[in-house]
C-alpha positions in Angstrom: 0.0 0.0 0.0 1.4 3.4 -0.9 0.8 5.4 2.3 3.9 7.2 3.4 3.2 10.4 1.3 -0.4 10.4 2.5 -2.0 13.1 4.6 -2.0 12.5 8.4 -5.3 12.8 10.3 -5.6 15.3 13.1 -8.3 13.2 14.7 -6.0 10.7 16.5 -6.1 10.6 20.3 -3.2 8.9 21.9 -4.0 7.3 25.3 -1.2 4.8 25.4 0.3 6.4 28.5 -3.0 5.9 30.4 -3.1 2.7 32.4 -6.5 1.4 33.5 -7.2 -1.5 35.8 -10.2 -2.9 37.6 -12.2 -6.0 38.4 -14.7 -7.4 35.9 -18.1 -8.1 37.1 -18.8 -11.8 36.8 -15.2 -12.6 37.2 -14.0 -15.1 34.7 -17.3 -15.1 32.8 -16.8 -11.5 31.9 -13.3 -12.0 30.8 -14.3 -15.1 28.8 -16.9 -13.0 27.0 -14.3 -10.4 26.1 -11.9 -13.1 24.9 -14.6 -14.6 22.6 -15.6 -11.2 21.3 -11.9 -10.6 20.7 -12.0 -13.3 18.1 -14.0 -10.9 15.9 -13.6 -7.2 15.4 -16.3 -4.6 14.8 -18.9 -5.9 17.2 -21.2 -3.3 18.7 -19.6 -2.6 22.2 -23.1 -2.0 23.7 -23.6 -5.8 23.5 -20.5 -6.2 25.7 -22.1 -4.0 28.4 -25.4 -5.9 28.1 -23.6 -9.1 28.8 -22.3 -7.6 32.0 -18.7 -7.2 31.0 -18.3 -4.1 33.1 -16.0 -2.9 35.8 -17.1 -3.2 39.4 -16.7 0.3 40.9 -15.1 1.8 37.8 -11.5 1.5 36.5 -8.5 2.7 38.3 -6.7 5.3 36.2 -3.0 5.8 36.3 -0.6 7.9 34.2 2.4 6.0 33.1 5.4 6.9 31.0 5.0 5.2 27.6 8.0 4.7 25.3 6.8 3.3 22.0 9.1 1.3 19.9 10.1 2.5 16.4 7.8 -0.1 15.0 4.9 1.1 17.1 5.5 4.7 16.0 5.5 3.6 12.4 2.1 1.8 13.0 0.6 4.8 14.6 1.8 6.9 11.7 0.2 4.3 9.3 -3.1 4.3 11.1 -3.2 8.1 11.0 -2.7 8.1 7.2 -5.4 5.4 6.7 -7.9 7.4 8.9 -7.1 10.5 6.9 -7.7 8.6 3.7 -11.2 7.4 5.0 -12.0 11.0 5.9 -11.3 12.1 2.4 -13.2 9.4 0.8 -16.3 9.6 3.0 -16.3 13.4 3.0 -16.5 13.3 -0.8 -19.4 10.8 -0.7 -21.2 12.8 2.0 -20.6 16.1 0.2 -24.2 16.2 -1.1 -25.8 15.5 2.1 -27.1 17.9 4.8 -24.3 18.5 7.3 -21.7 16.6 5.3 -19.4 13.9 6.8 -18.8 14.1 10.6 -15.3 12.7 11.1 -14.7 10.1 13.9 -11.8 10.2 16.3 -9.4 7.2 16.5 -8.1 6.4 20.0 -4.9 4.5 20.4 -4.6 2.7 23.7 -2.5 0.1 25.4 -4.0 -2.8 27.4 -7.4 -1.3 28.4 -9.5 1.7 27.7 -12.6 3.6 29.0 -15.0 4.6 26.3 -18.5 6.1 26.3 -19.6 2.5 25.7 -17.8 1.2 28.7 -14.6 -0.4 29.8 -12.8 -2.6 27.3 -9.5 -4.6 27.3 -7.2 -5.3 24.4 -8.8 -8.8 24.0 -11.9 -7.0 22.7 -10.0 -6.1 19.6 -10.6 -2.9 17.6 -14.1 -1.5 18.1 -16.3 1.5 17.3 -18.2 3.2 20.0 -21.4 4.9 18.6 -22.0 6.8 21.9 -18.8 8.9 21.5 -18.2 8.3 17.7 -14.7 7.0 18.3 -12.8 4.0 16.9 -10.6 2.3 19.5 -7.5 0.1 18.7 -4.6 -1.3 20.6 -1.9 -1.6 18.1 -0.8 -5.0 19.4 -3.8 -6.3 17.7 -1.9 -6.1 14.4 0.5 -8.7 15.8 -2.4 -11.0 16.5 -3.8 -10.3 13.0 -0.6 -11.4 11.5 0.6 -14.2 13.8 -2.6 -15.7 15.2 -5.2 -15.1 12.5 -2.8 -15.5 9.6 -3.6 -12.2 7.9 -0.3 -10.3 7.3 0.2 -7.1 5.2 -0.3 -3.4 5.5 -3.5 -3.5 3.5 -5.0 -6.1 5.9 -4.3 -3.6 8.6 -5.9 -0.8 6.6 -9.0 -3.0 6.1 -9.4 -3.2 9.9 -9.5 0.6 10.2 -11.8 1.0 7.1 -14.2 -1.6 8.6 -14.5 0.2 11.9 -15.0 3.5 10.0 -17.7 1.7 8.1 -19.5 1.2 11.5 -19.2 5.0 11.9 -20.8 5.6 8.6 -23.7 3.3 9.7 -24.1 5.3 12.9 -24.3 8.5 10.9 -26.9 7.0 8.6 -29.0 5.8 11.6 -28.6 2.1 10.6 -26.9 1.0 13.8 -29.6 2.6 16.1 -32.4 1.0 14.1 -30.8 -2.4 14.6 -30.0 -1.8 18.2 -33.7 -0.8 18.9 -34.8 -4.3 17.7 -32.7 -6.1 20.5 -35.0 -7.8 22.8 -38.0 -7.3 20.4 -36.9 -10.1 18.0 -35.5 -13.6 18.7 -31.8 -13.9 19.3 -31.4 -15.9 16.2 -33.1 -13.1 14.2 -31.0 -10.5 15.9 -27.8 -12.5 15.1 -28.9 -12.6 11.4 -29.4 -8.8 11.4 -25.9 -8.4 13.0 -24.4 -10.3 10.3 -26.0 -8.0 7.7 -24.6 -5.0 9.7 -21.1 -6.4 9.7 -21.1 -7.4 6.0 -22.2 -3.9 5.1 -19.2 -2.5 7.1 -17.0 -4.9 5.0 -18.7 -3.6 1.8 -18.0 0.0 3.0 -14.4 -0.9 3.5 -14.2 -2.2 -0.1 -15.9 1.0 -1.3 -13.2 3.0 0.5 -10.5 1.1 -1.2 -12.2 1.7 -4.6 -12.4 5.5 -4.1 -9.0 5.9 -2.5 -7.3 4.1 -5.3 -9.1 6.0 -8.1 -8.3 9.4 -6.4 -5.0 8.7 -4.8 -3.6 5.4 -6.3 -2.8 3.8 -3.0 -3.0 0.2 -4.1 0.0 -2.0 -4.9 0.1 -5.5 -6.3 -1.4 -7.9 -3.7 -3.1 -5.4 -1.6 -6.7 -6.5 -2.3 -5.7 -10.1 -1.8 -4.4 -9.1 1.6 -7.7 -7.6 2.6 -9.7 -10.5 1.2 -7.5 -12.9 3.1 -8.1 -10.9 6.3 -11.8 -11.0 5.8 -11.7 -14.7 5.1 -9.7 -15.5 8.3 -12.2 -13.8 10.5 -15.4 -15.5 9.2 -17.7 -16.9 11.9 -17.5 -20.4 10.4 -13.7 -20.5 10.2 -13.2 -19.2 13.8 -15.8 -21.4 15.3 -14.4 -24.4 13.6 -10.9 -23.6 14.8 -11.9 -22.8 18.3 -14.4 -25.7 19.0 -14.4 -28.1 16.0 -17.9 -27.4 14.8 -20.0 -24.4 13.7 -23.5 -23.2 14.7 -24.8 -20.9 12.0 -27.6 -19.5 14.2 -24.9 -17.9 16.4 -23.1 -16.2 13.6 -22.8 -12.4 14.1 -20.3 -11.4 11.4 -20.9 -13.7 8.5 -18.9 -16.6 7.0 -15.5 -16.3 5.4 -17.1 -16.5 1.9 -19.7 -13.8 2.8 -17.1 -11.4 4.2 -14.8 -11.6 1.2 -17.8 -11.4 -1.2 -19.1 -8.2 0.3 -15.7 -6.5 0.6 -15.2 -7.4 -3.1 -18.6 -6.1 -4.0 -17.9 -2.7 -2.4 -14.4 -2.5 -4.1 -15.8 -3.4 -7.5 -18.8 -1.1 -7.5 -17.7 1.9 -5.4 -21.3 2.7 -4.7 -23.0 3.0 -1.4 -26.2 1.5 -2.7 -24.4 -1.7 -3.7 -23.8 -2.3 0.0 -27.4 -2.6 1.0 -27.1 -6.0 2.8 -30.4 -5.5 4.5 -32.3 -5.8 1.2 -30.2 -8.5 -0.2 -31.9 -11.8 -0.8 -28.6 -13.7 -0.9 -25.7 -12.8 1.4 
């Protein structure tokens, strides 16, 4: 990915020198929930709170000297460029709408973080909090993406950011709130099915970003799209469930299969149109 000459975003908040600690309600159950959610990225963090994965008495906040390595500094720089690129893409797309595009903030943290959606640990993975319109990421996730999930490459890393920004776009369009309002009013199986559509749309929006960014700024290099498709495939519900427990239960899927995730990213990339990402009206995911 050609990123080094790109614009840096001013909407990055670095909290890596803030150390949070606290006891999870529910003890090991709460931690287990976070670990399972950490197998996927992009989940609505409000669900974490509803499962009781909260801090008892609130977190303990400490300031600590943080000395990032040269590799971490480069990753932080990379993330800033990708965020800026999503800002340019979505600002152009929203330019004809009332109010235009409202840019999210990206928060870098280390270990744990307090968001408007609650307390989260690094095991949660990158997430978007609709309550404060911020994307949160512990840069150590990229090591897991490469080493544990088998998805190396800088464009795989860019896909992660673009997917989370896709959730921000859904929030601006009111899609996330519409789905969240249905929680408890439909069966869990039906809600999971709708969650899959939400996540696949975010994948499609990530592909749409790649299309626009390459047409306007020529960011793509040979193999980049394959890196993103590989990352999408490696985090499919079917693949992760099969790896973790040896069988799959489709009714519990919340993000979509490997095939679905790659298909919708590719669809957004090939079309470059928002209307092509309407997973909620699609007859076949």
